[in-house]
N, C-alpha and C positions, 0 to 999 in steps of 0.2 A: 221325721219331717224336716225339710231344709230350713236352715237358719233364717233365710230371707222371709220365708212364709211365716215363721214364728214371730218375727219382728213385726210383720204387717198386721197379724191378728192382735198382737199386744197393743199396738197403737190404736187400733179400732176399739178395743175393749175399754181403754182408758178414756177415750173420747165419749163412748156411750155412757159411762158411769158419771163423768163430770158434767156433761151437758145438762141433765135434769136438775142437778143441784144449782148450777148457775142460773137456770131459768127460774127456779123457785125463789132464789135470793134476790134477783134483780127485777122480777116482774111480780109485785104484790099489790092488790087494791087497798086504798085508804078509806076508812069510814068517816062519818061526820064528827065523831068525837075526837078526831085527831086534830082539830083546829087549834087546840091549846098548845100544840108543839110549836117550837120556834120557827120551824120551816113549813108551817101550814100555809095554805093559799089565802091570800088577802081577798076578803069579800067586799066589794065596793058598797058604800052607804048611799044607796039611791033607792028610788021607788020602783025599780024594775022587778020583774017576777023572780022568785027564788030559783036558783039553779040546782040541778040534781047532783048526785055524787059523781065525781070525776076520777078515773084511775090515775095513779101517780107512780112514776118510776123511782124506785129506791136506789140511791147512788151511794155505794160504799166509799169509805175514805180511800184516798189514793195509795197510802202505804199498804193497806190490806190487799188492794187489787194487784199492786206490783209484786207483793210477796206471793200471792196465789199463782199468778202467771209465771213467776220465777220458779216456783216449785214445780209447776207443770212442765216448764222448759227443761228443768234439771232431770225430771223423770224421763222425758223423751230423750235427753242427751245420754243418760245412763243406759237406756235400753238400746241405743243405736250402736251397731258394731264399729269397733275402732281398730280393726286389723290393718287398714291401710287408708291413707288420706284420699279424699275425693276431690277431684279438680273439676270445676264447673266452667268449661269454655262455652262459647256460643253454641246454640243448638245445631245439631247436624243438619245439613241441607237435605232436602228431599223427604222429610218426615212431616206428615199431616198432623193437624191438631188432635184428631181422634186417635192417631197412633201414640202421640205424646200422652194423652189422657189414659190410655189403656196400658201404657208401658209399666213395667214392674221394677221395683227397686232391686238392684243387684249389688252384691258385695264383690268388689274387684278382686280378681285372683291373678297370680303371676302367670300361670299357664292354663290353657283350656284343657279339661279332662278329655282323654281319648274316647270315652264311651259316648253313646248317643245322649243328647241333652234331655233332662226330665221336663215334663210339662207342669207348670204351676197351676194353682187353683183357678186363676182367672184366665187360663187358656194360653199363657205365654210360657216360653221355655226360658232357660237360664241366660240365654244370650240376649234377652230383652226383646224378643220378637214374637209374633203370633205363631202358634204351632203350625198353622196351615199356610203360612206364607213361604215365599221362595227363599232364595239365598239371603244371608244376613247382609245388613248395610255395612258400609265401610268402617263404622265405629259402633261400639255398644252404647246403649242409651240407659241412663240412670234417672230415677224419679224420686224426689224427696217425699217423705211421708205426709199424711193428711193434716198434721197440725198447721201447716202453712195454708193460707187462704186458697191458693191454687197450686196445682201440680206443675212444677217447673222441670222441664227436661234438662238433664245434665248429660253432656257427652263425655264419656270416659275414653280417654286416649288409649289405644291398644298398647299393652305393655309387651315389649320385646322380650323374648325368652333369652335369658343370659347364655351366652356362648363362651365356652372356655377358650382362652387365647391359645393359639398353637404354640407349643413349646418345641424348641429346636432340640433334636436328639443329640445326646452327648457324642463328641467325636470318638471314633473307634480308636483303640490303642494302636501305638506305632507298629506292634508286631503283626496286626491284621491288615495293615495297609500294603497294597501290592508294591513290591519293589520293582521299579522300572529302571531298567537299565537302558541308555541311549546308545545305539550302535550306528555309526555313520555309514552311509552307502558307499559303494565303491567309487573312488574318484572324487568324493566330496569330503572336504575338511571342515569340521565344525569349529567355530571360534572357541578359543580357550576360555574356560570358566575359572575365575579366580576363587579359590577356596580359602576361607579365613584360616590363618595359621593355627588358631586355637582348636579348630575342628579337623585339622589334617590328621589322617590316620597313618601311622608309620607303616611302611611297606617292607620292613626288614632292614638289614644293614645297608648303608649307602653303597652304590655300585663301585667296584674297584676299577680304577682306570686301567685300560689295556696297556701293558708294559710296552715300551718302545723296543723293537727288536735290537739286540746288540749287534754291532758291526761284525761281519764275518771275518774271522781270523785266518790268515793264510796258513796252509798246511805245509807238509814236507815237500822237498824238491820232487818234481815229477818227471816222467819221461818227456823228452824234448825232441826225439827223432821224428823224421818225416817218414810215414809209412808208405809202402809201395801202393800202386794203384789197386783198386778192388779186384780187377781181373786176376791179379797175382796174389793178393793178400786175403781174400775172402776164404772162410772155412766153415761153411754151413754144413757140418758133418752129421748133425742130428736133425732128423725130420720131425714132423708133428706127431706127438705121442698118442693121437686119437684117430679113429676112423673118420672119414669124411662125413659120416652120418651123425657124429657126436654133436650135441647142442652148441658147444663152445670150443673155439680153437685159440683164442687170444688170452694172453696173460693179463692180470689185473694191473692197470696203470697206477693205482693208488698205493701199492706197496711194492715199489720197484726195487731192483737190486741196489744194495748199499743205502737204502732209505729206512726210515722208522715209521712211515705212515702217519706223519704228524706227531712224532714222539709218543705213539701209542705202543709200539713194539720195539724189540731190539733190532739192530741193523740186519737187513735181510741179505741172506747169502744166496738167494735164488729168485725164482718167480713162481707165482701161483696161478693155476688154470682151474677154474671152477667147472664142475660137471656133476650130474646126479650120482648118488651113491651107487657103486657097482659098475660104473661105466668102464669098459675094457681099456687097459693101458698097454700100448704097443712098445716094443723095444726101440723102434724108430732109428736104429743104427745096427751096424755089424760089430760084434764084439763078444766078450766072454763075461759071464756073470761072476762077480767076485764077492757079492753079498746078496743074500736072499733070506728075509725074515725080520724078526724084531731087532731093534738096535740096542736092547738092554744088555746083551753080552759083549758086543763090540761097539766101542765109542765111535760114533759117526758125527755127532754134533757137539755142542758145548757141554752136554751131559747126556746120560743114558736115557732111553725112551723119549728122545726129543723128536725123532721122525716116526716112531712106531714101526709098523711093517714097512720094510725098505728093500728095494732092489738096486744094486750098484753094478753097472756094466763098464768094463774097460774097453775103449774103442780099439779097433784094429789099427787105426791110423794114429800117427804121432805128430806133434807139432814141432816143426823145425825152428830153432832159435840159435842165432850165432853159429857156433860150430857143433851143435848137438840137437837132440830131439827130446821132447817131453811127452810123458804119458797123459792121456786125456780120459776122464771118467764122467759118466752121466749118472745121476742119482735120482730115483723116483721115490718120494716119501709119502707117509700118511695113508698107505694102501689099506684097503679093507681085507684083501686076500692077496696071496703071493702065488704065482703060477710058474715060478722058475726055481732053479737050484744052483748052488755054487759050482762053478766049473762048466756050466752049460753054455754052449755056443748058441747065440741068437742072431736072428736077422731082423730087418726093419719091420716085417709084418707079424712077428711073433708077439703073442700076448703074454706079458710077464706079470700082470697083476690087475687089480680093479680099484677104482677110485674109492677112497674112504676118508676117515677122519681120526686115525689113530695118532698116538703121540700127543703133541700139543695143538693139534688142529682144532679150530673153532667150528668149521663147517666142512662138508665134503668138498675136497679139491685135491689136486695133484701138485706137489711141490717138486719143481724141476731145478736141478743144480748141476753146474759144470765145474769140474775140478781139473786143474792142470799141474802136472809135476808129481802129485801125491794124492792119495784118497783120504784127505783130512779136511776138517772144517776150515782150516786156515789157508787152503789153497783154492778157494772158490773164485770164479770169475763170472762176468755177466753173460747169462744164456742168450740174450738178445742177439749177440754177435756170433752164435753157434747154431741156432735153430733156423731151419730153412724158412724163408719168408713165405707168407700165404699168397698164392696167386701171383700177381705182378707187383706186389708191394716190395718195398725195400727197407733198409735199416739206416740209422744215422748214428755216428760215433762222434762225440764232442770232447774236446780237450779245452778246459777253461783254466787259464793260468794267470799268475801275477806277472808283473813286468820282469821280475827276475827268475821266472820259471817255477814258482811254487803253486800247488793246487789251491783252489778255492772250495773247500768242503761245505756241503749243505746249501749251495747256491741253487736257485730255481730259475730255469729258463723256459721260455715258451717257444715251441716249435709249431709254426702255423703255415698252412698252405693257402695261397690266394689265387683266385680265378676272377678276372675282370674287376679287380680291386676289392673283392669280398672274400673273407676267410671262410673256407669250406671244410677245413679239417684242422684240428689243433690238439696237441698234447703238451704236458709239462714234463720236463726232464730235470731230475734232481741229481746234482753231482754227489759223488760218493763221499760218505762220512769217513773221518779218520777213526782208527781203532778196529780191532778184531781182524786185522790184516785183510781189509777189503782191497783187492788188487786189480789193476787194469789187465786187459787182454795183452799178452806179450806181443801180439802182432800189430795192435793198434795204439796202445799207450793212452787210451781214453780215460776220462773220469766221469763220463755220463753217456748213456745210449738209449735208443728207442727203436722198436721195430714195428712192422705193420703199417708203414707210411705209404700212402698211394703215390705213384710217380707224379712229379711236377715240380714247380718252383716253390721254394719255401723261404721263410725268414726265421731267424732265431733272434729273440729280443729278451732283454732282462736288465736287472740293475744290481750292482754289487757295491754296497756301502755308498749309495747315492750316485754312483757312476753308471750311466746308461751304456749298454752294449748292444750291438746288432751285427748280424752276419747273414748274407744271402747264400743260398745253396740250391742244388737241384738233386732230387731223389730219382734214381733210375730203377727200373724193375729188377728184382732179384739181386741187387747189389748193396754194398755198404758205402755210404757217403760220409767222408771224414771232414771235419772242420775244426780248426784251432782258433781260439779267441784269447787275446791277452789284454789285460786291463792296463791303465796307466799307473796303477798303484803298485 
């Protein structure tokens, strides 16, 4: 049985037991012989007729009454549930007197049970409303027990269900946070962000400042003669060593004769023409084969197996110098195969080998070298002034000297062609380095050269130890253009 119903029955039972006792004690009739008591009624001494017996109410002393009702209140108080205080605000609006009278006492609870409410003995449910009524009122109604003269409606304010305060989740560890890295868009510069010095992450050793180039030191005394015009002096006696169908005919401008390709290699004694492995190599001249095969048995370079499979041809023509003539040799190195033999006579169209990368070659290419006076590494000259120009192109021979006629080794000059004030073609010419007997062409006396230049007006510009130099020239088809430049130093 619910606790509220048990309380209600207990109060009713106490009232039923106590009421008869009270009635017996306070309502007792008094006989005639009670007149001798001090509190008996006073009979007037007159001649009127005698009066009959009159009932009289017995009044208990005040302390007894107070004690009795106090005990009764204490019993009621002890039987009353004390799990939560009851607040008695003004009666809820909209409740009739009959509803207040029939309302049942409820024990306030924190939360309403989810199940359907039970119906009490008197036809009301736990919410304090009749079972057959509609939706509950805005507030529950409580009624005090019967010991009070009348039932007083007490409105119990609805108790809100405690709701746990939301707790902020702990921040994720730094390792789980996405690392965003900001990349600026093209053409947009982000403002610099100042990073505290304490949080700066070292990025390795501090950068080494670029060393200032040392001034170019003048070399040995150089040729100072004036060469004859190109119609008399040109000697393009070696044709292109590849068929016209070959992918490439031009030598690499990055590793020119007499240069080191930016200090990556030793001074170059020839030129390199790249082509696929196995591309046929032509003799490109008339002459006799003086070497065919590996160079490990016969020294052709600075050491054996320098060129690998090699073919050397001595030209039928000889170069006239002074009062004599000099032998001229063409060397083809790094071949994958050799198709010639020593003593064999060859013509320009004869195939003497195939492109390879034997010896010290890094990739498949043909090393072309011209030697004058002897078939040795120390007698090589620039092939640009010996190989026939391609199409209507021409060659340029430069002589860059000091004021007193010495060479400027390692200087870099720009050869550029202009049309309508705009540069349409340009190459860089590096003057020959000292050492390893890098020699000029005996017919030109140059210390720098370039081929494959389209015909037209050109300018050569450069700087030697801070001194600007410039020269204008014209390149003609199939010819060599010679220019000498002297500095004030």
